[in-house]
N, C-alpha and C positions, 0 to 999 in steps of 0.2 A: 560551849561558851564561846558565842565573838571572837574573845579573845589569840582561841589556838589556830585560830586563820592571819596566815602572813597579812603584809597588805596585798600585794597579788589574789592569794584568795579572797582574799575579804572582800575585794572589788569584785571578784569571779563571784562572789555568792552576790552581792547588791545585782547588780545587773543581768544577771540567772532569774531572783526574783521578779523584778523588774519582766524583763521577757515574760514567763512564764502569765502575769497578769496580762499584761496587754496582746499575747496571739492566741488567744476566743475572739476575740470583738476583730482580728486582723482576720480569722480565718472567716468569721460570719459573714466581713466590709468584701472577700471577696469572692465568698457562693454567690450573696446577692449583685456582686456586680456581672459574675454567672451567668445567675441564672437571668441578670436584667438582660442581659442580648437577646433573648429570648420569652418571657412576659414581660416587660415593659411596654413594648408598642402595646400587646393585650392589654396589660391595665393601665395604660394612659387611656389607654379607648372606652376605657367600664368603668371603672372608677374612683384611682390615681387622682384625676382633678380635681372630685366635689371634696374628698381625704385630704387633697392638699386647702384648699381653699377654707373648710372645718377648719383645722388645726392654725392656719395661719392668720385665721379673723379672730380666735378663740385665745391664743397671742398676743394680737394688739389690742381687745376688747382686754386681758385680766392686765397687759402693761397695765394701760391707761388711767382704769377703777384704780389699780394699784397703787400708779402713782398720783393720784388725784387724794385715795386715799388720805397713805403713809405719810410726802412730802406736808400737806396739810395736817396736820397732825405734831409730825415733826416741827413744824413752824410753830403751831401752837402752844406743846410743850416747851421748848429749848428755845423762843424771842419773844413770849407775848409773858402778863403777869392773867394768866385763865387758871381756874377756879383749880381749885383739888389737883393741881401739879402734880405737887412730888407723890400722889396716889396713881395718875390717868399715864404716870412715867413706866410705873410697869404694869401695869393690865395692859394699859393698850399690846404689849407681848406676849398675852395669854392665848390669840386667836392658833400661833404657832402649833398649840399640843394638842392643835382642835384636826385628824381631819378632814379633808374637806366632802370626801362622799361620805361621811356623816354627817354634815350639814347640808349635803344638797339633800338628806336623805329627811331627816329631822324634818326639815324646813319645805319638802314634799312632804310629807305627810301632816305638815302645820295647815296650810295653802291648798291643794289637792281641794276637790268637787265633795266628799265629804270627811273634808277634814274637820277640824272647831271652827274655823275661823267661817267660813262658805255656809258653814253649817250653819253659821250664829248668824251672821247676814241673813240668809234664809228666813228664819226665822223670828229676826225685826223685822224683815219685810215684808211679808207675807209672800217671797218668789216660793214656785210651786218646781219649776226647770230652769238649768242653766241659758236656753234662748231668749228668759226676762229677764235677765242683768247679763253684764261681761265684767269678766274679771281674769285676771292676769294669769298667763300659763307657765306657770318658774321652770317648766319641763323642756326649754329651748336653749339653746346655744348663747345664748344672752343670757340665760340664768344661771346654764353652768361657769359663763364669768363672772357673774358678781359669788355665786360657791366660792369660786377661787377665791378670789378678789378678797374675800373674806376674812382666809386665813395665812394669805398670803401676803399681806402687806406690810405684816409687820417688818422683815424683810429691807423693807423702801426707810419703813418710818426709822428701826435700831439705826444702821448703816448711814442716815440721813441725818437725824436727831442728833450723830457719835461724833457727825463733822460738821455740826454750829460748834460743838459745845468745845473743838477741838479747835479751835477759830482762834488769833490770835485778837485780842480787841484793841492793841493797837490798832492793825487796821480802820477795826471799825472804827476808832476816833477821830483818824485819820480821815476818813468818809463826814463825819463830822461838820470838822474844822474846815474841808473844801464846799459846803453848804448844803451833804444831803442830810435830809432828817431820817429816823428812824427805821419808819417802812422805809422809804428809796435806799439806803444803805444795806435791808434786805433783800432788794430784788436784784440791786446791784453790784454789791458783792457782797455780801454772805450765800444767797444761792448760788450763783456761778464760784466756787468754790467751793462749793459742795456740788458740782457736778460731776466729782472723780466717784467720791462713795454711791451718787442717783445713780449716775450709767449702772456702777457692780448690780449696783444691787435689781434694779432693774434686769436686768438679762437675768440672775439667777431664778429670780420670776416668771420671766419668759423659758427658763430651763425646767423649771418646775413647772410648767402650764404644758408642757412638749412632753411633760414626760409622764403628765395623771395618766388613768386607769378607767378607775373607780368611776370616778366623776362624770364623767363624760358616757360611758358606757350606758352608766342609770337614766343617765339625761335623754340615750340614747342619739346623742352627739355623735355621727360620727369621724373619726379625724385616723393618724397615720398610730396611734397605739390597741385602737381599737379594731382597726385591721389587721395588722402583725399579730395580735390575740386570736382573731375568728381568723381568717387565716389559717393558721398553725393549728389550734383545736379543734375548731367546725370543719375545716375543709383538707387536713394531714397533709398541706400542701408545704414542706420546709422551701421550699426554694422562692417560690411567690416572698412568703412571712421572712427571707433574707433579702430579698430585692426590696419590700416597703423596711425592713429597719436599715437598712444601710441608706433609704432618702432618706429616713426620719436623720439618722448618724451625721449627713451631710446638712440638714435643715441647721443642723445644734449646731457643727463647728459653722459654718454661716454665720450664724448670730456670733459666737464667741471670737470669731475674726473685726464682725463689723462691730464689737462691743467699745474689742483692744483698739482697733481703727476708730474710734471713737474719742478715744480718751488718748489717741496718744498725745500731741498737745497740750494735754490740761496735766497736772502737775499737783498734786494733794500737800493742801496747807494741812501743817498737822499741827503747830506750835500749839504746846500749853497757853494754855488764859490768863494773862497776869493780870487784870483787873476787874473790877463790877462791871459785867453784860447791864447795857439800858436796852432793858425793855421795852420791847411798843405795848402801850396805854393803853387797855381796852373800857371799852365802855362800862357797865354793868350791865348793858341788854344784849352786847358783844358779850363780855364773858359765860353769861349762859346759855347765851347761842355756840359761840366755842366749847363749855363744855359737853351740851347735849349731842354735839356733832361727835366727841370723843367718848361721851360713853354708850353714845349708837352703837360705835365698831367696838365696843369693848362686848355689849349686849346681844351685839347681832350674829359677831366673829365667835365667841365665847359664852359668855352666862348665859340666853336661855338656850341654843343646844346645847350644853350641859344637865343645867335644871329640868332639859327635856327625860335625858338618859336616866335622871335620877329619878326623877318621874315612872319611867316605866321599870326599872331597877326596881323597886317597893310594891308596880305592884303588880308586875308576872315574874319574879323571884321565885324559883327554888331547887329543892334539893337535885331533880337532874340538869338543871339549870349548871348548880356548882358541880357537879360532879367534870360535865362538859365543859366549865372554866378549867378545874384540876388540871384536867388533861392536856387539851388546847393549851393551856398553862403552860403545862410541863413543856414543851415540843416546843414552843415558841424562844423559851428562858435556854434549853437545851442549844437553840441552833443560832440565837445570838451571844450568848456565853463566848463558845467558841469561836463565831466570826469577830467576837471584839479580843478576845486572847489572839487569836493569832493576824488581827489588825495592829493592834500593840507592840507588840512582838518581829513586826513587820518595820513598822514606825520606825522602834525603836537602833533599829539595824540599820535601817540607810539613814534616820536623822545623823548618827553616833557615827558613820560613814562619814559624814559628807562633811562632821565638825574635826574628824584629828585626819582627814585624808590630805594629803596638797591636792590630788590629781583636778586637774584643768578643768574636767568633766564630772566629777563628784556632787553634783546635784541636779543632773540628768537620770539615774536610779527614780529619785525622788520625783522627780515631775512626772516620768510617766508611771509610777504606779499613783498617781494623786488622778489620774484622766481619767477613776470611774465613774466620781461624781458626775459627771457630765452628761452624763451616759443615760437615756432610760433606765430603768428597772425593764419592761421589757423587750428596750433595744438586748442586753446584757444576757440575757434569758435564752434568748435566738442564738447567740454568742457563745453559752452554752452548752446549749442542743449541741447546735452544731461542731464545737468539736468534739466535745464527750459522749455524744453519741455514738458515732464513726467509731471510736477509740473503741467501745465496750462492744460493738459489733464483732469488730477485727478480732478483739479479743476471745468469744466467742466463736468467731470462726478457725483461731488455733485452737483452742481449748476441745473446739469437736474434734479437729484433722486428727492431731495427737490426742484424743478419743480418751482425754479427761473430761470430769463434772467440768459443765457451764459453769460460768461463775455470776452468768447474769448480768443486769444492770448495773456492776457496783460504784460507777459512776454518776451517769446519768440519769438514773432511777435510783440512788438516792440523795438524804440528806448534803450528801459533798456538791452538789451541785449547789444547790441552795446558798450552804454557808462559803462554796469560792466564789458567789455572785455578791454575796453581801459587802465581802472582804475585798473584795475590788473597787465597786459601789462607795466605802465607806472608809477605805483604808486613805483617802484626802483631809478626813476627819483627820484621825490620826496622827497621821503626818505632821496639820497645822502644829495640833496642841503641840502634838512633840516638838516641832520644828524649835516652837514658843518656849517651851521649858530648857531648849540648851541654849538658846540666846540667851539666858538667862545666869548660864555658867560663864562665870569670868575664864577669861582664854587661859592665865596665870595655874587655874588647875588642871589645867593639860599636861602641863607639863610639871609641878612643882613635884608631882609623888615620883616620876619617875628621879631627882637629886635625891629620898628617897632610901631609893630601892625600888617602888614598885612597881611592875609592871602594866603589861595594858590591862589584862586580864581582872585585876587587882583596883588599877585607879578607874576603870569602867564597874568595877561590882561594890567599891567601898567610896569611891566620889561621886562622877556620875549619876548613878543610880538612886542611891537617896537623897539627891539635891532634885532629882526627878519622877520622885513617887506624886507627889497632887499633882503633878503634867500626866503621867501614867493612868491614877484615876481619873482623870478632867475626861483622859482622850478612852479610855475604856468605857466609859458610862456613858459619851455621846455613840461613843457605836454601835454599841447594846441598847442604845433604844431606838434608836434609827432603824436598826434589824428588829428590832422587836413590833419596832408600826411598818416597814416594808410588806408592799401587798402586791405590786405589779410583776416580781419576779417570782413570788413566791405561786403564784397563780397557775404559770406557768413550771415548775422547777420540784412543786411536790411529790414527794412519791405517793403512791397508793396509802389511801385509809390514811394518808397523815395531812390532819391540820393545825395552822398555829387559829393565834389569837383572831390575825388582821385575814386570813382568807375564809374563816369562821361568819365571824363578822362582814367580808362582800356577799358568801352566800343567802347568808340571812336577809341580809337588804337584800338582792337580787330574787330571793322567795317573797319580799310586804313582813318578812317578819321578826324586824331588829330590839322590838319586846325582847323577844328569846335570848337575844345574846346582850342585851343592854348591860350586864355587870361588867362584861369583856372591854366593851366601848369605853366606858368609864377607867376601867385598867389601863388601855392602850393613852389615856388624855392624860392619863394620874401619869401614866411614862412619861408624855411627852413636856409634864409641866417641871421634868426633873432637869430639864438642859439650860430652860428656863430660869428657875430659880437660881442655875447657877450661875449663870451671867451675867441676873442681874447683878447676884452678889460681887462680884468678879468684877464687874462695873463703878458700884456705889464705895470698893477697898482702892 
């Protein structure tokens, strides 16, 4: 138990955990910077400019589209008398459960030359070949941006809507007294007050875009993430892959710094609404158009792709698929359960350390351990390989020198590396959830048990942990679901002949055979719905 450690040992344990989680990334950055002195010039003269250009353009397009979808829908839901408001309020969150690469494949299958849309058009208009008509090509950089925006805009919608709903209505009424109408109040008061939430959500969308691999790979859009993957698996050049990963990491750090500086002069306005909100009254036509816009986001981002998956599953499911689904499902559940459990234990150790110790820098371990969420899975995978690969080879060399049996790649060649990457990447989720739960515990409960003769062990096990059970469950579930969905790190770190649901589905998509994995894809989407349901219930209560 944690309480067996005195304060000094607990401090050492907390910093040790944080150090272990950050060391692989530091090693990768050092290797990348060292390699870049030899390779950067060559990369810059050949492929790096186009990779950077595509990465930046994709990020800009996705952020702009997501801002349009997310802010517009948040305004319509929170500031107007739109039809079906209570239903659309939570339905607009559903696209978060749909992986972008699934949406990309399904819409490509729907709109390509052999797909049902173009086939129907050729039958209607008697077109014989592609030369007879023009049809947009979805497999482009802008097409990838649309696919990503359809599933990422809920981040902006959710945070912006929350910001609107938390605004003090006294400020809105004051603006009305100064002569502003409801629409003017929206643009001059409500939207400026929501800028911090919009900035945070936009940066989150941008980081998710920079981290995407499967969508851009399927659309043949060369970005830094695809370059890292191809450089390592295609050419076996870890030094060059680390150099590219370092460039991507620096780009993400630049985004984080830019977002924080952009919010430096802004303040969150979080007072509870204390009176009835004045809504913008839409006309019947405006209500209809607004509803169509919001329903279109729900249908295009979730309902239509999910319906296509169900249709595929009904038509193509068989016993062989169910057997394969069971095998890969067990693999996914196994690594996800372990990762979620470890992440929650770490979050409890660091969260309770920050709560129960008065050290000036007690928050540092938790902050360090939570940095991984900003790092793309591809970059984390390279960090794991850069750290564990050399260690495994050194261990085998030592065993050979001592005439012992060589243990093999016990870290980089097993599920250990995958689980470690999951823990590093998703610890921020567990940390945030556990920290939120700890804040709900009154400070008096930290000290009152001592007056009854209870030591630190009993205080934690009999007081804190029972209160934290709901937070622990939510944190565990969130990390479990994210681990089930993770793809980029899995593709680089999975052991030989080891498939998860996400990697199997990606392989089937690459082979244009998603219908063979439709059941697994549905399962991933259903898992993805769990956090949305929890989040919606929490906000409603």
